[in-house]
C-alpha positions in Angstrom: -85.2 136.1 56.5 -85.1 139.7 58.0 -86.4 140.3 61.4 -87.2 143.8 63.0 -85.8 144.4 66.7 -86.5 147.6 68.9 -83.9 149.2 70.8 -84.0 152.6 72.6 -83.0 155.9 71.0 -80.1 156.0 73.0 -78.8 152.6 71.9 -79.8 153.5 68.2 -77.7 156.6 68.4 -74.7 154.9 70.0 -75.1 152.3 67.2 -74.8 154.7 64.2 -72.1 156.5 65.9 -70.1 153.3 66.1 -71.1 152.1 62.5 -70.1 155.6 61.2 -66.6 155.5 62.9 -66.1 152.0 61.7 -67.3 152.8 58.0 -69.9 150.0 58.1 -73.6 150.1 57.5 -75.6 150.0 60.6 -77.0 146.5 59.7 -73.7 145.0 59.4 -72.2 146.3 62.4 -75.1 145.0 64.3 -75.3 141.7 62.4 -71.5 141.1 63.2 -71.8 142.3 66.9 -74.5 140.1 67.6 -73.1 137.4 65.8 -69.6 137.8 67.4 -71.3 138.1 71.3 -73.3 134.9 70.7 -70.4 133.0 69.1 -68.3 134.0 72.3 -70.5 131.3 74.0 -68.1 128.9 72.3 -65.0 130.5 74.1 -65.6 129.9 77.8 -62.2 131.6 78.7 -62.9 134.8 76.7 -65.1 137.9 77.7 -66.3 141.0 76.0 -65.2 144.3 78.1 -64.9 147.8 77.4 -61.5 149.6 77.6 -60.1 153.0 76.6 -60.5 152.1 72.8 -63.8 150.6 73.1 -65.2 147.1 73.4 -62.6 144.3 73.2 -62.7 140.6 73.7 -60.1 139.6 76.7 -59.3 136.7 78.7 -61.5 136.0 81.4 -60.3 136.6 85.0 -57.3 138.8 83.7 -56.8 142.4 82.2 -55.3 140.8 79.2 -56.8 141.3 75.9 -56.8 139.0 72.9 -55.0 141.4 70.5 -52.1 141.1 73.3 -51.8 137.5 72.7 -52.1 137.7 68.9 -49.6 140.4 68.9 -47.1 138.2 70.6 -47.9 135.4 68.5 -47.2 137.7 65.5 -43.9 138.6 66.9 -42.9 134.9 66.6 -43.4 133.7 70.3 -44.7 130.3 70.8 -47.9 129.2 73.0 -45.4 127.9 75.5 -43.4 131.3 75.7 -46.4 133.6 75.6 -48.2 131.6 78.8 -44.9 130.7 80.5 -42.9 133.6 80.0 -44.7 136.7 78.7 -48.2 136.4 80.4 -47.5 133.6 83.2 -51.0 134.2 84.6 -52.4 132.8 81.3 -52.8 129.0 81.0 -51.9 127.2 77.4 -55.6 126.7 76.9 -56.4 130.2 77.7 -53.7 131.4 75.0 -55.2 128.8 72.5 -58.7 130.1 73.2 -57.3 133.6 72.4 -55.8 132.6 69.2 -58.7 130.6 68.2 -60.7 133.7 68.6 -58.1 135.7 66.7 -58.3 132.9 63.8 -62.2 133.2 63.6 -62.3 137.1 63.6 -59.2 138.4 62.3 -60.6 141.7 61.0 -61.6 142.6 64.6 -58.1 142.0 66.1 -56.3 143.2 62.9 -57.7 146.5 63.4 -56.6 147.0 66.8 -52.7 145.5 65.9 -52.7 147.8 63.0 -53.0 150.6 65.3 -49.7 148.8 67.1 -47.9 147.8 64.1 -44.7 149.7 65.3 -44.6 148.1 68.4 -45.2 144.6 67.1 -42.2 145.2 65.1 -40.3 146.3 68.1 -41.3 143.2 70.1 -40.4 141.0 67.2 -36.9 142.7 67.0 -36.6 142.2 70.8 -37.4 138.8 70.7 -35.2 138.2 67.9 -32.2 139.7 69.1 -32.4 139.6 73.0 -32.4 142.5 75.4 -28.8 143.3 74.9 -28.4 143.3 71.5 -31.9 145.1 71.0 -30.6 147.8 73.4 -27.4 148.2 71.3 -28.9 148.2 68.0 -31.9 150.7 69.0 -30.3 152.7 71.7 -33.3 151.9 73.4 -32.9 150.6 77.2 -36.5 149.5 77.8 -38.3 146.6 76.3 -40.9 147.8 73.5 -44.1 149.2 74.8 -46.2 146.4 74.0 -44.3 144.2 76.0 -44.0 146.8 79.0 -47.6 147.4 78.9 -48.5 143.6 79.0 -46.1 143.3 82.1 -47.7 146.3 83.9 -51.2 144.6 83.2 -50.0 141.3 84.6 -48.4 143.1 87.5 -51.2 145.3 88.3 -53.6 142.4 88.2 -51.1 140.1 90.4 -51.2 143.0 93.0 -55.1 143.4 92.8 -55.5 139.8 93.0 -53.5 139.0 96.0 -55.7 141.9 97.8 -58.8 139.3 97.7 -57.2 135.9 97.8 
């Protein structure tokens, strides 16, 4: 059964632009967004937030997005390594929630990850070889950008959190 919902002209225009960018019909885009926002109630550890690339799902109370956790998982890191070493601000339950969301909405996360495919490959190589062998093989002394950005988000968050604790 179809229903009609009225939105402002401003919201309608923004939805049309977003639908065109994502090559979806307006109906499909709105249906998916509403379903995802409503479904997010089942993920109390997650929240929608706006970032440089648009709206994304992130881990509540952190600057870490679900796609970051999914990228680490794809690079071969275990739940314990993600929560314990790479993103120590996250609990195992938060990592599990991010990966459950990813499993339920792979298209959304895969689209973001596809834009970072080279970085995920570098992170996987870094993980497999270790820092020293990675540097010898690639000639790069730094960690892959995806790891650096995650660490920077974590460090910035830790600095900001300390101010208010």
